[in-house]
N, C-alpha and C positions, 0 to 999 in steps of 0.2 A: 403528600400534602393534598389539601382539599381541591385546589385547582392550580396547576403550574403557571397559569397566566400571571399570578401575583404571588411570587415566592417569598413571602414574608408574613408576619403576623398581621392579619387584616385589621384595619382600624376605621371605624365609622359608626353606622347605626341607622335606625329608622328615619326616613325622610319623607315628608308629606307635602311636596310643593303645590299639589292641587288644592291645598287649603289656603293658599296665598295668591296674591295678585302677581302678575309676571314681573313687576318692577322690583320685587324682592329677590328674584332668582340670581341675578348677577352678583348681588351681595352674598348670597349663599355660596356661590362658586368661589368668591374671593376668600371668604372665611374658612371654607373647607381646606383651601390650600394652606392658609396660615396654621391650621390645626393639624395638618398632616393626614387628613381624612382621605382614604383611598377606596372605601366601599360604602355604598348607600343601599339600604333595604327599602324598596319602594313597592307601591301598589298593594299594600297590606289590607286596606279597607276601602278599595276603590271600585268595587263591583258595580255599584249603582251608577258611577260616572262612566264606566266603560260599556255598560249595557243598560241604557235608559229605558228600554222596554224589551218585551219578549223576543222581538225579531231583529233588534238593532244592536250592532256592536260598533263602538267608536274608540279606536286606540290612538287617535291623532295626538292627544295630550301626552300619552305614554311614549309614543315615538319621539316626540320633542324632548321629553325629560331624559330618556335614556341617551339620546344623541348628545344633549347638552352636557350631561355628566361625563360621558366618555370623552368628549372634546376637552374637558377640563381635568382629565386624568383620574376620574373616579369610576370604579367598576360597580357592577350592580348585582345585588342579591334580589332576584325578582320573585315577588310573592304572587300567588294566584288570586288573591283578593276575596277568597270564599269564606272568610271568618264571619262575615255578616251579609245576609242575603238582601237584595233590594226590596224596597217597599212594594213595588208593583207585584213581586212574586207572592208576598204574603196576602196582598189584596185579591189577586186572581186565584190563588191556590191556598186557601186557608189551612189545608192539611200540612203545609210546610212548617208551621210553627209548632213548638213543643207543648206538651202537657206536663206540668211540673209535679213535684213529689206529692203535693197536696191534692192533685187531681184537677187543677185549674188549667184551662186552655189559655195559652199565651196569645196576646196580640202582637202586631209588629212592634219591634223596639229592642234596644240593647244590641248585644251580639251573642254569638253562640246560642241563638234562638231557633236554629234549624233542626228539625227532627232528623236524626241520622238514618232513619229507615224510610224517609219520604222519597218515593220514586221521583217526584218533581225536583227536589233539592239535588238528588244524586245526578239526575240527567243534566241539569243546568250547570252544576259545579264541574262536572266532567267536560262539558262542552267548552266552558270558558277556559279551563286549564289547557285543553287541546288547542284552542285558537291562539292563546298566548304562546304556547310552545312552538306552534307552526310559524307564527309571525316572527319570533325572535330567535329562531333556532341557529341562525348564522351571525347574530350580532356579536361583535367582539367584546362588548362590555359585560355580557352575562357570565358570571362566575358560578352561580349556584341558584337552584330553585327553592323557594320557600312556600310550602303548601299551607293554605289557611293560616291560622294563628292561634296558638295556645288552646288546642282542643280540650274540651271538658264539658261537664254537665250531662245529666241523664234525662231521658224523655220517657213518658209513661202513656203515650197516646195509643190509639187503636192500631196504627201502623206498627208500632213497636211491640204491641201485644201479639199481633199475628206473626211478626218476624221472630219473636221470642219462642213461640210455640214451634215454629219450623226449626229454629236453632236447637231446641231441646230434643226434637225428634231425631235430628242428625246426631246429637251427642249421645243419646241413650238408646235409640233404636226402637224402644217400645215403652208403653206406659207402665208395664210391670217393672221394668228396670228403673224408670224414673221414680215410681212410688217407693221402691226399695232405697234408692239413693237419698230421697228426701224424707224417708221415714214417715210417710203420710198416714199411716195408721194411727199415729198420734193425733188426737183431737178429731178423728174421723175425717181426715182430709183426702182419702183415697180418690184419685182421679180415674174416670172411666172414658172420658173423651178429651182430646187435646184442647178443644175450645173451652173447657172448664177452667183452664189455667189463666190467671190474670196476673199482670205485673205486681210485684210486692211493693206497695207504697202505703201512705197513710189511709188509703181507702180499703186496704186489704190486710196485709200481714205485718206492716212495719209502722213504727212511730218514732219520732225524735231523731230520725236520720240514721241511727245505728242500732236500734232495737228491733228485734224481729221474732216472730213466733217460730219461723222455720229457717234456720241458718242455711240449709242446703239450697233452698229456693232463692234466698237473698244473695247468697254467694254466686249462684249461677246468673242472676240478673246483672250483677256487677261484671262478671266475665262477658256476658252478652253485650252490654252497653259499651264496654271497652273495645270489644271486637267490632261492634257496629260502627263506632267512630273511626276505628282503624280501617274498616272497609271503605269509608268515605275518603280517607287519605289515599288508600291504594288505588281507587278509581282515578284520582287526579295524577298520582304517581305514574300509573300505566300510560295515561294520555301524554304526559310530558316525555316519557322515555321513548314513545313512538317517534318523536321528532328530534329529541336531544339525548340520545343514549350516552353521550360522552360527558354530560354535565351531571354533577351530584344533585340529589334531591333530599330535602329535609323538611321538618316542621319543628317549631320551637316548643320544647317540653318545659315543665315547670318544677323540676327538682323532685321534691318529696310529695308532689301533688297526689292525693289519695285515690282518685277515681279511675285512673288508667294504669294498666299493667305495662310499665315502660320497657320491661325486658322483652315482652312480646312485641311492642311497637318497634324497638330498636332493630329488630331483624329486617325491617322494611325501610329503614332510613339509611341512605348512603353515608351520611355523617350525622352524628347526634348533635343537636343544638338545644340550648336551654337558656332560660331567663332567670337571672340571679337578683333577687330583691330582698336581702336581709335588712332588718331594722337596726337601729343603733344598739339595741339590747340583745340581738341575736348572738348566741355564743359563737365565737370565731371557729371553734371546732365543728359546730353544726354546719356552717357554710362550707368548711373544708370537706366534711363528710359528704355533703351533697355534690360538690364538684367530683369527688372520687366515685360517687355512685353514677354520675352521668358518664364519667370515663369508663366505668365498669359495664355499662349497658352493651358496649360492643367490644368486650374483652380487652380493654386497655387502649383502644383506638382514641387518638386525640379528638376533641369535640370543639364545637363552636360556642363561644359565649355570645348568644344572639342579642340579649338585652341586659343592660344594667342602667341605673341612672347615674348621670354625672354629678348629681347633687342631692335630690330628694325625691321621694315618691309623692303621689297625691292621694293614695287610697288606704294607707294605714291610718290607725287612730291618731298617731302622733308622728308627723312626717318631718323628722329631724334632718337637718343638713348633714352632709358628709363633711367632717372636719377637714381642715387643710391637710393634704397628703393622703387622706383615706381613699379617695377615688383611685389614685395611683396604686396604693397599697393593695386594695381589693382587686384591682385589675391584674396585678402581678400574682396575687393569690390564685386567680383563675388560671393564668398561664402556668404557674408552678404545678398545678394539679391536672394539667392536660389540655387547656384551651389553646387553640391555634388562631383564635380571633379575639378581639376586644371590640365589641359593638355596643352602642348605647341606644336606649330609647330616652330621648329622641334628639335629632340634630337641631331642629328649630322648635321652640316652645309654641304649642298651639295657642291661638288667640281666644278660643271659646270652648265650651262643653267641659266634660268632667276631667280632661287631662291638661287643662290650661295651667295648672299649678304643679304639674309633673316636671321635674328638672330637664334641662336641655343644654346642649353645647352652646347654642345661640339663645340667649335669654330674651325676654320681652323688650329689654332696652335696645337690642338689635345691633350692638357693636361688640368688638373684641376686648374691650377694656373692663373685663370682669374677672374675678378670682377664678371662677369655674372655667372660663375660656382659657385663661393663662395656664391653668393646670392641665387642661385637655391638650393644648398645643405642645406643652413640654413632654407629655407622655407620648404624643404622636411622633415627636422627634426621636425619642428613645427607641420606640418600636421600629422606626425606620432604620436606625443604626444597628439594631439587633439582626436585621435582615432575616436569613433563613436558618440561623444558628440553632434555633429551638424547634423548628417545625418537625413534626412526626416523632419527637422524642417521647420515650415511654417511661412508665413507672418501673421501679426495681423492687417492688414490695415482696416480702416473703411471708406476710401475714394477710389473710383475707377474712372479711366478715360477710356472711351470707345474708342477703336481703331478698325478700320475696313479697310482691304485692298481694298475691292471693292469700298467703299466710297472714298478711296484715289485715286484709278484709275479714278473714275468719276470726282472728283474735278480737277484732273490734266489734264483730257481730255477736260474739259469744254472750250467752245469757248469764254469765258468771265467770269466775268467782268474785271479780271486783270491777267496779267502774273505773278504778284508778289505773288499770293496766293500759299502757300506751306503748304500742309496738315500737314506734320510732324512738321514743324516749329510752327504752331499754337497749335498743341497738346503739343509740348514741352514747350511752354510758360506757360501753366497751370501746367505741371509737375514741371518745374523749380521753380515756386513760392512755390509749396508744398515742394519741396526738400529743399529750403532755409528756409522754416518754420519748417523743420524737422518733417513733417507729413508723416507717411508711406502711400504709394499709390500703389494700384494694377492697372495693365493694363488689361482690359477685352474686350471680344468680344461683339457684339450686341446680341449674343445668351446666354450670361452669366446670371446666376441667380443673380439679384441685391438685393435680400432681406437682405443679410448680411451686407450691407453697409448703412452708414448714408448719404453720399453725393456721387452722381454720376454725372460726368462731361462728356459731349459729344461735344467736340469742332468741329465746322464746319461739322455738321451732314447733309451734302448736300443731301445724299441719305438716305431715310427712308425705311428700308426693311419691308416686311410684318410682322405685329405683334409688331414691336418695339415701336410704339407710344402707343399702349395699355399697353405694359410692363412699359414704363416710367410713364404713368398715374397711374398704380397700385402702382408703387414704391412711387410716390409722395403722393398718397391718403393714403398710409399706414404710412406716417410720414417722408418720405425721402425728401432730398433736391436735386432737379434735376437742372442741369445747362447746357445750350447750348448757341450757339453763332450765330453771323451773318452768312449768307449763309447756313442756316440750314433749313431742311424741304422743300427743293425745288423740288426734283424729287423722283420718285419711283425706284425700282430695275432695270428698263429698261432705266433709265435716261430720262424718259418722265416727264415733269413738272406736278406737282399736281395742278390742276386748283382750282380756288376759293380763291386765295390769299396765299402768303407766310405767315408763314412757314408751309403751307400744313397740313399734319396730326398732326402736333404739335401745331396747332393754339389754340385748345381748352385748352390744358395743359398750354400753355404759356400766354394766355389771351392777345395776341397782333395780329396785322396785319402789315406786312411789305409791304409798298406801292411801294418803289423804293430802288435801291441799287446804291450808289455813289462810284466810284472807284477813289481813290486819287493817284496822281503821287508820285514817291518816295520822292520828295522834299516838298510835301504837308502834312499837318497834320490838325487835328481838336482837340477839347478839350472835355473831359468829366467833366461836372460840377455837383457835388453831391448836391442834394437838402436837406437842413435842417441838422439835427443831425443824423448821421448814424454810430456812434461809430468810429472805426479806419478808416473807409472809409469816407473821408471828403476832401473838397477842390476841386482842379482841377487837372486833369491828362491829359497827351497827348494821342492821338490815331491817327490811320491812316489806310492805306491799303484799307479797305472797310468800308462804313458807311451805315447801313440799316436805311431807313427812315420809322420809325414804328409809329403806332397809338395804344394806349392802348385800349383793349376791356375787361376791368375788372382788368387788372394788375395795380399794383401801380408803378408809375414812381419814381425811386430812383435817377436817374441822367439824365441830358439832354446834348445835344450838345451845345458847346459854341460859335460856329461861323458858317459862311456860311448861305445860305438861309434857311437851316433847323435848325438854332440856336433855342433852346428852345424845339425841338422835343426830344422824349425819346431816351436815349442812354443805359440805364440800367433799367430793370423792374423786378418786382417779382410778381408772381401770386399765391395767396393762393389756394391750391388744396387739398381738403380733409383735412387730418391731416398734410400735408406737404406743400411744396412750389416749384415753378419752376421759375428759373431766366433766363433772356435773356440778353446777352451781345451783343449789336447791332453793335459793331465795334471791331477793334483789338487794345487793350489798351497797354500802356507802362508797364514796369516791376513793377513800384511803385503801379499802380492800381492793378495789378494781386496779389501782395503780400498782400495789404490791404484788397482787396475783399475776398481772400481766408482765410485770418486771421479771418475776421468777420464770414464767414460761418462755419469754423471749431470751433471757440469759441462758436457760438450759439449751436452747437451740442455737446459741451463738449469734443471735441477732442483736447487734449493738445500736444504741441511739445514734442518730446522725451527728448530733452535736451535744455539748453541754452548755446550757444557757438558762437564764431566768425564765420563769413562766411569763408568757406574753410574747416570746419570740418563737415564731413558727418556723419549722424546718421541714423541707421535703426535697425530693430529688427527681429529676428526669434524666434519662440516659439515651444517647444517640451516637452511633458509629464509634463506640469505644470511649466516648467522652461523657463525663458525669457533670451534670449541672446542679449544684447545690443552691437552693433558694433559701434565703434567710429573710423573713418578713416580720418586722417589729411592730406589733400591735400596741405597744406602749407609747405614751407621749414623750418619754425620755429615752436617751440612748441605751442600748443593751448590747452586751458583749457575748459572743458565742465562741466556744473553743471548738474549732473545726478539725483540728488534728491533721490537716494536710494543706499543702501549698496549692495555689491556683491563681486565676486572674478574674477579677470582678468585671463582668461584661458591661456593667453600667458606667463604670468609672475608668476602665482600662488599667487599673492599678493591680500590681502583683500583691497577693495577700498570702499569709500563712499563719497557722496557729490561731491566735485570738483575733476575731474580727468584730469590730464595733459597728453596729448598725444604728443610724440616727433614729430619733423618735418618729414613728410611723414611716420608717424608711425601708428600703429593700436593697439586698445584695444578691447578685447571681454569680456564683463562683464556678468557673469552668475548671474542672479537675480531671486528671487522667482517670479513665475507667479502671 
């Protein structure tokens, strides 16, 4: 578990008492008890309060807050406050603020406005983290450290330009190697001195955020900025660990956030934590996929749900309320997919500034007689009753989907073949089909051990990193089923095309050669026509976006295109490889194909759906100490029945159940079954 001091699912969230007068604090303490809140995240944005000038530190307010919370039975997730630097720092050291994508120098304001390569920012952030850790190293209230907050955003200042050049020199060793990697003879861009290189933004090589003249350069700048921000985190991490090596350290990630390589970051987090903010219209399966991705960052280790709103956001275009029951339902969805905490932003609603209309456990009215508080208190009581039953329970998936941030950057920086290609959307198509089939799925990195899975799917694996092709071959040869898709095997880690025919290093495994790639307009489509008898996969399906024109080189053609000049060419192939097989889906199919295709593959491997139930009832499993916990989450407004096929006990009601289980509208069942 995260910390044995509190052996249950932690319940609470972000608390900012410094924004309120002292006479509100006793009421906070009273209402926290009513709600079952046992963890408060504090000091997230209080740097200016604790360090009013360069030479002065004042933690008296923080001492009082931690002592008060602990006296009232509330533990602390202690943040380092470095997500927003103080005004005095920007005034005295203007270099600390960022230069934006358009080349404009920022003034003081907002947050995440600190240049990650500013020596001044790094020095002062490291200092305050160390002072906090030294001061509170023995305080019994502290459960976990929270470094900064929601890292993100790039900088293009002179500090970053110089650091980028040093980073490139370490990566490539010489300008000759860099010039080859970036193909700089294109457009006469050969570099002869390191200081000729400038960051790629709208003043140089990029425009519109994802368009670039040199993909290799832009890809490297994303790697560099992700690593630069990670270095800032690591400086604070190291200072904290000097004083509290026994306490876990984390920072809150943001799910599918595009700018940081979270698999690289997770190696330096003791526990993954993340902030979950779907909208009313976000597909349920996309939220589930993101939870699974966060769990997958550390090879299935449970994570912290660091933030969610109890009612509504303030920053989306349309900030809908969570309907009655939905806060509880989405909280249990996080637990079902690996969360060992349920934490909110925020515990008391701010009185001013941009988050005053962001939901909170304690609303502006200031008392407990609200719908949101009643729901929050009811969930707190349930989580208390669950105790440690679910802590450290793991996934039991036999299917994995490969997700890679660097591949995502490369796909979306590509200068063709279509602006319609979105990496996350294509990955989600495969996940969504498995979700609807109620097949548990892990999200894994290209570095993951694949040997524990029966099926591995790598959608749009445009960039094949060193060693991955060999890993996929070994997986298939040992009996696994490997699946990849159109626009895969095209480039190496530098975004240079692998010559000799697509799909490059995957050609041997897949037994095909892709001669051309056709990009379809949004109003165009083609058809996938299945050949012969292929079980549930039969008939004709729609497809679009991209169509690879492939030729079989040993692979069996399972389906063909139904129209255009490439009618009759392969659209779906399978290649027998050792004891296993490798599939190639040469286009972007419709949902009906996805479900039938994956139903066939999972059935062939003997992977059965967890339950039979109507669409809208989510099912997943966590396993611990030989016990199986089946989560049934009904996202429908009306009751839904699942055929579970096994007896057990519902942890939330204490009732024995077997066979068919009816879950109320927007309700939850957690059925403990023998493993």
